[in-house]
C-alpha positions in Angstrom: -41.9 -67.2 -58.8 -44.6 -65.5 -57.2 -43.0 -66.0 -53.7 -39.4 -64.8 -54.9 -41.1 -61.7 -56.6 -43.2 -60.9 -53.2 -39.8 -61.5 -51.5 -38.0 -59.3 -53.9 -40.8 -56.5 -53.7 -41.8 -56.7 -49.9 -40.6 -54.5 -47.3 -39.3 -55.3 -44.2 -40.9 -54.5 -40.7 -40.2 -51.6 -38.8 -37.5 -52.2 -35.9 -38.9 -54.1 -33.1 -42.1 -55.0 -34.8 -40.9 -58.5 -36.6 -43.1 -61.6 -35.7 -42.1 -64.1 -32.8 -40.8 -66.7 -35.4 -38.8 -64.2 -37.5 -37.5 -62.7 -34.3 -36.4 -66.1 -32.8 -34.9 -67.2 -36.2 -33.0 -64.0 -36.4 -34.0 -63.3 -39.8 -36.1 -60.4 -41.7 -39.4 -60.1 -41.3 -41.0 -59.6 -44.7 -44.6 -58.2 -44.8 -47.0 -59.2 -47.5 -50.7 -58.8 -47.9 -52.8 -60.7 -45.5 -52.2 -61.5 -41.8 -49.2 -63.5 -42.0 -45.6 -62.3 -43.1 -43.5 -63.9 -46.0 -41.8 -66.4 -43.8 -44.9 -67.8 -41.6 -46.8 -68.0 -45.0 -44.1 -70.0 -46.6 -43.7 -72.6 -43.8 -47.2 -72.4 -42.9 -47.0 -71.2 -39.2 -48.9 -68.7 -37.2 -47.6 -65.3 -37.6 -47.9 -63.7 -34.2 -46.3 -60.3 -33.0 -43.3 -60.8 -30.7 -43.3 -59.4 -27.0 -40.6 -56.5 -26.3 -38.1 -57.8 -24.1 -35.7 -54.7 -24.4 -34.8 -53.2 -21.1 -34.2 -49.2 -20.9 -31.2 -48.3 -19.5 -31.9 -46.7 -16.0 -31.0 -43.1 -15.2 -27.4 -42.5 -14.2 -26.7 -41.3 -10.5 -25.6 -37.4 -10.5 -21.6 -38.1 -9.7 -19.3 -36.9 -12.2 -18.7 -39.6 -14.9 -16.1 -38.1 -17.2 -12.7 -38.3 -17.0 -12.1 -34.7 -16.4 -14.6 -34.5 -13.5 -13.2 -37.7 -11.8 -9.5 -36.1 -12.3 -10.8 -32.9 -11.0 -12.1 -34.6 -8.1 -8.9 -36.6 -7.0 -7.1 -33.1 -7.4 -9.2 -31.7 -4.9 -8.8 -34.5 -2.6 -5.1 -34.4 -2.9 -4.9 -30.6 -2.1 -7.1 -31.3 1.1 -4.5 -34.0 2.0 -1.7 -31.9 1.5 -3.3 -28.8 3.2 -3.8 -30.7 6.4 -0.5 -32.2 6.6 1.0 -28.7 6.4 -1.3 -27.6 8.8 0.1 -30.6 11.3 3.6 -29.7 10.6 3.2 -25.9 11.4 0.9 -25.6 14.3 -0.2 -21.8 15.0 -1.4 -20.5 18.3 -4.5 -18.4 17.3 -5.8 -16.3 20.1 -9.3 -16.2 21.2 -10.4 -13.2 19.3 -9.8 -15.1 16.0 -13.0 -16.4 15.9 -14.6 -13.1 15.9 -12.2 -11.9 13.6 -11.6 -14.6 10.9 -10.3 -12.1 8.2 -7.5 -10.6 9.9 -3.8 -10.8 8.9 -2.0 -13.8 10.0 1.5 -11.8 9.8 2.1 -8.9 12.0 3.3 -6.4 9.1 0.7 -7.2 6.3 -2.3 -5.0 6.8 -5.8 -6.5 6.4 -6.3 -4.5 3.1 -3.9 -7.1 1.5 -5.1 -10.4 2.6 -7.1 -12.7 0.2 -10.1 -14.3 2.0 -9.7 -17.5 0.2 -6.1 -18.3 2.0 -6.0 -16.5 5.0 -8.1 -17.4 8.3 -5.7 -16.8 10.8 -5.9 -13.4 13.2 -3.9 -11.2 15.6 -6.0 -9.9 18.5 -6.7 -6.2 18.5 -7.5 -5.8 15.1 -10.9 -5.3 13.7 -12.1 -6.6 10.1 -12.9 -3.9 7.6 -16.4 -3.6 6.2 -15.4 -2.5 2.8 -14.6 -6.2 1.0 -15.0 -4.7 -2.4 -11.9 -2.4 -2.1 -9.5 -5.2 -1.1 -7.2 -6.6 -3.6 -6.2 -10.0 -3.5 -2.6 -10.5 -2.7 -1.8 -12.6 -5.1 -2.6 -10.1 -7.9 -0.2 -7.7 -6.2 2.6 -10.2 -4.8 2.6 -13.9 -5.1 5.5 -14.1 -2.6 4.1 -12.0 0.1 0.6 -14.0 -0.1 2.8 -17.1 0.6 4.3 -15.6 3.5 0.9 -14.5 4.7 -0.2 -18.0 4.3 2.6 -19.7 6.3 4.1 -17.5 8.7 7.9 -18.5 9.7 7.9 -20.9 12.9 10.7 -19.4 14.3 10.5 -16.5 16.3 13.4 -14.2 17.2 14.4 -14.2 20.9 14.4 -10.6 21.2 11.6 -9.1 22.7 11.7 -5.9 20.6 11.3 -8.0 17.2 9.0 -10.4 18.3 5.2 -10.2 17.0 4.0 -9.6 20.4 5.9 -6.3 21.0 5.3 -5.1 17.5 2.9 -2.0 17.2 -0.5 -2.8 15.9 -0.2 -2.3 12.0 -4.0 -1.6 11.4 -4.1 2.3 12.0 -7.4 4.2 11.8 -7.2 5.6 8.1 -7.4 9.3 9.5 -3.9 8.4 11.2 -2.5 6.7 8.0 -3.2 9.9 6.1 -1.3 11.8 8.7 1.6 9.7 8.2 1.6 9.8 4.6 1.1 13.5 4.7 4.0 13.8 7.0 6.3 11.9 4.9 5.2 14.1 2.1 6.0 17.4 3.8 9.3 16.9 5.5 11.2 13.8 3.5 10.2 13.9 0.0 11.7 17.2 -0.8 15.2 15.7 0.3 14.6 12.3 -1.7 13.6 13.1 -5.1 14.1 9.6 -6.2 10.9 9.0 -4.5 7.4 10.4 -6.0 3.9 9.6 -4.5 1.1 11.6 -6.4 -1.1 13.9 -4.7 -4.0 11.7 -5.3 -2.5 8.6 -3.9 -4.0 7.5 -0.6 -2.3 5.7 2.2 -4.6 2.7 1.6 -3.8 2.6 -1.9 -0.1 2.7 -1.2 -0.3 0.0 1.4 -2.0 -2.3 -1.5 0.3 -1.3 -4.5 3.6 -0.9 -2.3 3.4 -2.7 1.2 7.1 -2.7 2.0 7.5 1.0 1.2 4.5 1.7 3.2 5.9 -0.1 6.1 9.4 1.8 5.8 7.0 5.1 5.8 5.2 4.4 8.7 8.3 3.5 10.4 10.2 6.5 9.2 7.4 9.0 10.3 6.2 7.6 13.7 6.8 9.9 16.6 7.5 7.1 18.9 11.0 6.2 19.3 10.3 2.8 21.0 7.9 1.9 18.0 10.4 3.2 15.4 13.1 0.9 17.0 11.0 -2.0 16.9 9.8 -1.8 13.3 13.2 -0.8 12.0 14.3 -4.4 13.4 11.2 -5.9 11.9 12.0 -4.3 8.4 15.7 -6.0 8.4 13.9 -9.3 9.1 11.7 -8.9 6.5 14.6 -7.8 3.9 16.6 -10.9 5.2 13.5 -13.3 4.6 12.2 -11.7 1.3 15.6 -11.4 -0.4 17.6 -14.2 0.7 14.8 -17.0 1.4 12.1 -15.9 -0.9 14.8 -14.8 -3.4 12.1 -11.7 -4.2 13.4 -8.9 -6.5 10.8 -5.9 -6.9 10.6 -2.1 -7.3 8.7 -2.2 -3.8 11.5 -3.4 -2.0 13.9 -1.2 -3.6 11.9 1.9 -2.9 11.6 0.7 0.8 15.4 -0.1 1.1 16.3 3.3 -0.2 13.8 4.8 1.9 15.5 3.0 4.8 19.2 3.8 3.8 17.9 7.7 3.7 16.5 7.6 7.0 19.1 5.1 8.5 20.5 7.5 11.2 16.9 6.7 12.8 17.6 3.0 12.8 21.3 2.6 13.5 22.7 0.3 16.1 25.9 1.5 16.4 27.2 -1.3 14.0 28.3 -0.9 10.5 25.2 -1.4 8.4 25.7 1.2 5.5 27.6 -0.9 3.1 25.6 -4.0 3.6 22.3 -2.1 2.8 23.9 -0.6 -0.3 25.2 -4.1 -1.2 21.4 -5.1 -1.1 20.1 -2.2 -3.1 22.6 -2.9 -5.8 21.8 -6.6 -5.8 18.0 -5.8 -6.3 19.1 -3.3 -9.2 21.2 -6.2 -10.9 18.7 -8.8 -10.5 15.9 -6.6 -12.1 18.0 -5.6 -14.9 17.5 -1.7 -14.2 20.8 -0.9 -15.2 20.4 -2.2 -18.4 18.5 -1.1 -21.5 15.0 -2.5 -21.7 14.5 -5.0 -24.7 12.8 -8.0 -25.7 13.0 -11.3 -24.4 15.4 -12.8 -27.0 15.1 -16.3 -25.5 11.1 -16.3 -27.0 12.5 -15.5 -30.4 12.7 -18.5 -33.1 16.3 -19.4 -33.8 17.8 -17.1 -30.8 18.2 -20.4 -28.6 20.9 -23.1 -29.4 19.9 -25.5 -26.7 16.4 -27.6 -26.4 13.7 -25.4 -25.4 12.5 -27.2 -22.1 9.5 -25.6 -20.1 11.2 -23.7 -17.7 9.0 -21.9 -15.3 8.4 -18.4 -15.6 7.8 -15.2 -13.3 4.4 -14.8 -12.0 2.1 -12.6 -14.5 2.0 -10.2 -11.5 5.7 -9.7 -11.4 6.3 -10.0 -15.1 7.2 -6.9 -17.0 4.2 -5.3 -19.0 6.2 -2.9 -20.9 9.1 -2.9 -22.9 10.3 0.6 -22.0 11.6 1.9 -18.2 8.9 3.5 -16.4 9.7 6.7 -14.6 9.7 5.0 -11.3 12.1 2.5 -12.2 14.4 5.3 -13.5 14.0 6.9 -10.2 14.9 4.1 -8.2 17.8 3.3 -10.6 19.3 6.9 -10.2 18.5 6.9 -6.5 20.5 3.5 -6.0 23.4 5.0 -7.8 23.5 8.2 -5.7 23.1 6.2 -2.7 26.0 3.7 -3.3 28.3 6.7 -4.6 27.9 8.4 -1.2 28.6 5.1 0.6 31.7 4.7 -1.7 33.0 8.1 -1.2 33.1 8.2 2.7 33.3 4.5 3.7 35.5 3.0 0.9 32.8 0.9 -0.6 32.6 -0.2 -4.2 30.0 2.1 -5.9 27.7 1.0 -8.7 29.2 1.5 -12.2 28.1 3.9 -14.5 26.2 2.8 -17.4 25.0 4.2 -20.5 21.5 3.3 -19.5 21.8 5.7 -16.5 22.4 8.3 -19.0 19.3 7.5 -20.8 17.4 7.7 -17.5 18.7 11.3 -16.8 18.0 12.6 -20.2 14.5 11.5 -19.9 13.7 12.6 -16.5 15.2 16.3 -17.4 13.4 16.5 -20.8 10.1 15.3 -19.7 9.8 15.6 -15.8 6.9 13.8 -14.3 7.5 14.6 -10.6 8.2 18.1 -9.1 12.1 16.9 -8.2 12.7 14.9 -11.0 15.3 17.8 -12.3 16.6 18.1 -8.8 17.5 14.3 -8.9 19.2 14.6 -12.3 21.1 17.8 -10.8 22.3 15.7 -7.6 23.2 12.6 -9.9 25.7 14.9 -12.2 27.3 16.0 -9.4 27.6 12.4 -8.0 29.2 11.2 -11.1 32.1 14.0 -10.2 32.2 13.0 -7.0 32.9 9.4 -8.0 35.6 10.6 -10.1 37.4 12.4 -7.2 37.1 9.3 -4.9 38.7 7.1 -7.5 41.7 9.1 -7.5 41.8 9.0 -3.9 41.2 5.6 -3.5 44.1 4.6 -6.0 46.3 6.1 -3.5 45.3 3.3 -1.0 45.4 0.5 -3.5 48.0 0.9 -6.2 49.9 4.0 -6.5 50.8 6.0 -3.1 51.5 9.2 -5.3 49.0 12.0 -4.8 46.8 12.9 -7.7 48.3 15.9 -9.7 47.1 19.3 -9.5 46.1 19.1 -13.2 43.3 16.6 -11.9 41.6 19.3 -9.7 41.4 21.8 -12.7 39.8 18.9 -14.7 37.4 18.2 -12.2 36.4 21.7 -11.5 36.2 22.4 -15.3 33.4 19.4 -15.3 31.5 20.6 -12.1 31.4 24.2 -14.0 30.1 22.5 -17.1 27.4 20.9 -15.2 26.5 24.0 -13.1 26.1 25.8 -16.3 23.0 23.6 -17.4 21.1 24.1 -14.2 18.4 26.7 -14.0 18.1 29.2 -11.6 15.3 27.2 -9.7 17.5 24.2 -9.3 20.5 26.3 -8.2 18.2 27.8 -5.6 17.2 24.5 -4.0 19.1 24.2 -0.6 19.9 20.4 -1.3 21.4 21.1 -4.6 23.4 24.0 -3.5 24.8 21.8 -0.4 25.7 19.0 -2.8 27.5 21.8 -5.2 29.4 23.0 -2.1 30.0 19.6 -0.8 31.2 18.6 -4.4 33.8 21.5 -4.6 35.2 20.6 -1.0 36.0 17.2 -2.0 37.8 18.5 -5.2 39.6 21.1 -3.5 40.8 18.7 -0.5 42.9 16.7 -3.0 45.4 19.7 -2.5 46.1 18.9 1.0 47.8 15.6 -0.4 50.2 17.4 -2.2 53.8 18.0 -0.6 54.9 21.7 -0.7 56.9 22.0 -3.9 60.5 23.2 -4.1 61.5 26.5 -5.2 61.6 25.7 -9.1 58.0 24.7 -8.8 56.7 27.7 -6.9 54.2 28.5 -9.1 52.7 25.1 -8.3 53.0 26.1 -4.6 50.7 29.3 -5.0 48.1 27.1 -6.7 47.7 24.6 -4.0 47.3 27.3 -1.4 44.5 29.0 -3.7 42.7 25.6 -3.7 43.3 25.3 0.1 41.7 28.7 0.7 38.8 27.8 -1.8 38.2 24.6 0.3 37.8 26.8 3.4 35.2 28.8 1.2 33.5 26.1 0.0 33.0 24.2 3.7 32.0 27.6 4.8 29.2 27.8 2.4 28.1 24.3 2.8 27.9 24.8 6.6 25.8 28.1 6.1 23.6 26.3 3.7 23.1 23.5 6.4 22.2 25.9 9.1 20.1 28.2 7.1 17.7 25.2 6.6 14.4 25.4 8.6 14.2 23.5 11.7 11.3 21.8 10.4 13.3 20.7 7.2 15.8 19.1 9.6 12.8 16.6 10.4 13.6 15.0 7.2 17.5 15.3 6.7 18.6 12.3 4.6 21.9 10.3 5.9 23.9 11.6 2.9 23.5 15.3 4.2 24.5 14.7 7.7 27.7 12.8 6.4 28.5 15.5 3.8 28.0 17.9 7.0 30.5 15.8 9.1 32.9 15.8 6.4 33.0 19.6 5.7 33.3 20.0 9.5 36.5 17.9 9.4 37.9 19.6 6.4 37.6 23.1 7.9 38.8 21.8 11.3 41.7 20.2 9.9 42.5 23.3 7.8 42.5 25.2 10.8 45.2 23.0 12.2 47.3 22.8 9.0 50.9 23.3 9.6 52.3 24.4 6.2 54.7 27.1 5.2 52.8 30.2 4.4 49.6 28.8 5.5 47.6 31.3 8.0 45.8 29.2 10.5 44.2 32.1 12.3 42.9 33.5 9.1 40.9 30.2 8.5 39.4 30.7 11.9 38.5 34.4 10.9 37.0 33.3 7.8 34.8 30.4 9.1 34.8 29.5 12.7 34.0 25.9 13.2 33.2 26.1 16.7 30.4 28.8 15.7 29.0 26.3 13.1 28.8 23.4 15.6 27.0 25.7 18.0 24.6 26.7 15.8 24.0 23.0 14.5 23.5 22.0 17.9 20.7 24.5 18.6 18.8 23.9 15.3 18.8 20.2 16.2 17.4 21.2 19.3 14.5 23.1 17.8 14.0 20.0 15.3 13.3 17.8 18.4 10.8 20.3 19.9 8.9 20.6 16.6 8.9 17.0 15.7 7.0 16.3 19.1 9.3 13.5 19.7 9.3 11.5 23.2 5.7 10.1 23.0 5.0 6.6 24.5 7.6 6.9 27.3 10.7 7.9 25.0 12.6 10.8 26.2 15.4 10.9 23.2 15.6 11.3 19.4 18.3 11.3 16.8 18.5 15.1 17.2 18.9 15.1 21.0 21.7 12.7 20.4 23.2 14.8 17.9 23.0 18.1 19.8 24.7 16.3 22.5 27.6 14.7 20.9 28.2 18.1 19.0 28.2 19.8 22.6 30.6 17.4 23.6 33.0 18.1 20.8 33.1 21.8 21.1 35.3 22.0 24.3 37.9 19.6 22.7 37.7 21.1 19.3 38.4 24.7 21.0 41.1 23.4 23.6 43.1 22.3 20.3 42.5 25.4 18.3 43.6 27.7 21.5 46.5 25.6 22.0 47.7 25.9 18.6 47.4 29.6 18.4 49.5 30.2 21.7 52.2 28.3 20.5 55.2 30.6 18.7 56.2 29.9 15.2 59.8 29.1 16.3 58.7 26.4 18.5 58.0 23.0 17.1 54.5 23.4 16.3 54.1 20.0 14.4 55.1 17.9 17.7 52.4 20.3 19.5 49.6 19.4 17.3 50.6 15.6 17.2 50.4 15.7 20.9 47.1 17.7 21.4 45.1 15.8 18.5 47.2 12.8 17.7 47.6 13.7 14.1 50.8 14.9 12.5 51.2 17.1 9.6 52.6 14.1 7.5 49.4 12.3 8.0 47.2 14.7 6.3 49.3 14.3 3.1 49.4 10.5 3.2 45.9 9.8 4.3 43.6 9.8 1.3 40.3 10.4 3.3 40.6 13.5 5.6 37.4 12.0 7.3 37.1 8.4 7.9 33.5 7.7 8.7 34.7 4.8 11.1 37.2 7.1 13.1 35.0 10.1 13.4 33.8 9.4 17.1 31.0 12.1 17.5 29.5 11.4 14.2 29.5 7.7 15.0 27.9 8.6 18.6 25.4 10.7 16.7 24.5 7.7 14.7 24.1 5.3 17.4 21.0 3.9 19.0 19.6 5.8 21.8 18.5 2.7 23.4 21.9 2.5 25.5 21.5 5.9 26.7 
């Protein structure tokens, strides 16, 4: 009983302090009063402490042991393997100066301020690294597509010397020269391109970082070297083709650069059709960016708005995803600029223009009521008039497609009423703007020339014939006002003339010229010559083109020509031909077959004026096509 009571009331030895016998038998070692434990006392054995045989675990090595660390290590090895394989597939020829300049860009058109030091280690000769590393932004933050383009430049090179990387001018210009290019663009071009706005505090370096392609076009437009401009223009087209059709990039940067390229397209023309193709690209970018639709929330992320299983489709990069649910003023200007450009192309080149949407009206209202840029209201005024031009163009295009019947005289009255209503909303400073005034006159010419499609009325409708002649006389006055406005622009203003103003100049000149040759009962052609002498305006325009060439300091780096010298030459070559035709018409008596004389001298019969839905087809205008042709062939 004593032993059982002691065993019940005794305490076990602490862990690791059991005696040798209990440890060997794997039983509890119950301590008792005395030297022996309860079991050894009962069995009458010697109670000796056990020897410690437990081995401590040694220190683990410093290698990663967790699953996450091992997975990261394997991923790093996989990335290294893929990079080595890509390097073997795309061997690059790095110049000798690459070791001295490891941070210079790999692609010739990407300036050094865009590079990401973690991904770019290639170099081009002649470029010096910038010491201000903190001011450089990562290309991945600005545009992931451009980062990929810089990391893996194209392995295929063009066989044309002008577009190869070796022949391209060095992109890394001194900061002072870059600021001069930006200042030149602000001074000469932004007045005629109201859909662009660069704040006065924006530097050239900041523009390179935020709008790289737009900056490249600015440099190509503002350079004084015709050889460099031609090379950059070809390279811009290569970039557009790759980024839009290969990389499927859609960005406001590309849209602004493309619209600027279109505005200065006479500088880059190659004597081939290009306006419709470039206008289609601009419309494509606008459509894919959904700028022509109202900004709204992503309905696919709302619960209950998707009837299909929600798979994890990849989303756009964070840098390209919209950060606001409302349109920015920059997007509104780009949208309106695209509509204006495509409408001009539609009017004069038979191209399908962008459709007018309610979202465009919202953009017009916002920019008119809360203008941010100095020329926001000028842009709104141009768009308002372009809507009327688009309506008039659709009337003439219908004669080609569906109904050959000329538009009714009542259409002219309705279009004039719409133009007068729009004009009444403009302020005095808007009406005083030379580009708004020129667009107003050009719109009037387009409306009034619809009367030329009307055949002479029979005696019962003689009142309509009087109205038709009144419209024809108004067309002469509007064309005269446009041409006077055009030649009244200062010679420095010609340096930034957009393509649409040059096309409208050609159209007004053609209308005035054909009105001077119009064979119609009761129409006094000598009166047209006395009211507005087309030869005088051609001569004055040629003089202004020469002055613009001199003031622009063109002809550096071995170049001896420019767009302005080509235009002046084409105008002076046109003057003798048109003068001879006008003098020949004036020498013929009214009793003779005057229509045949006109047909033999200029190749145009009076009936053609009534059936041709456009008085001036851009492709048939010889001297204007020559003016837009490349100077490389001369």
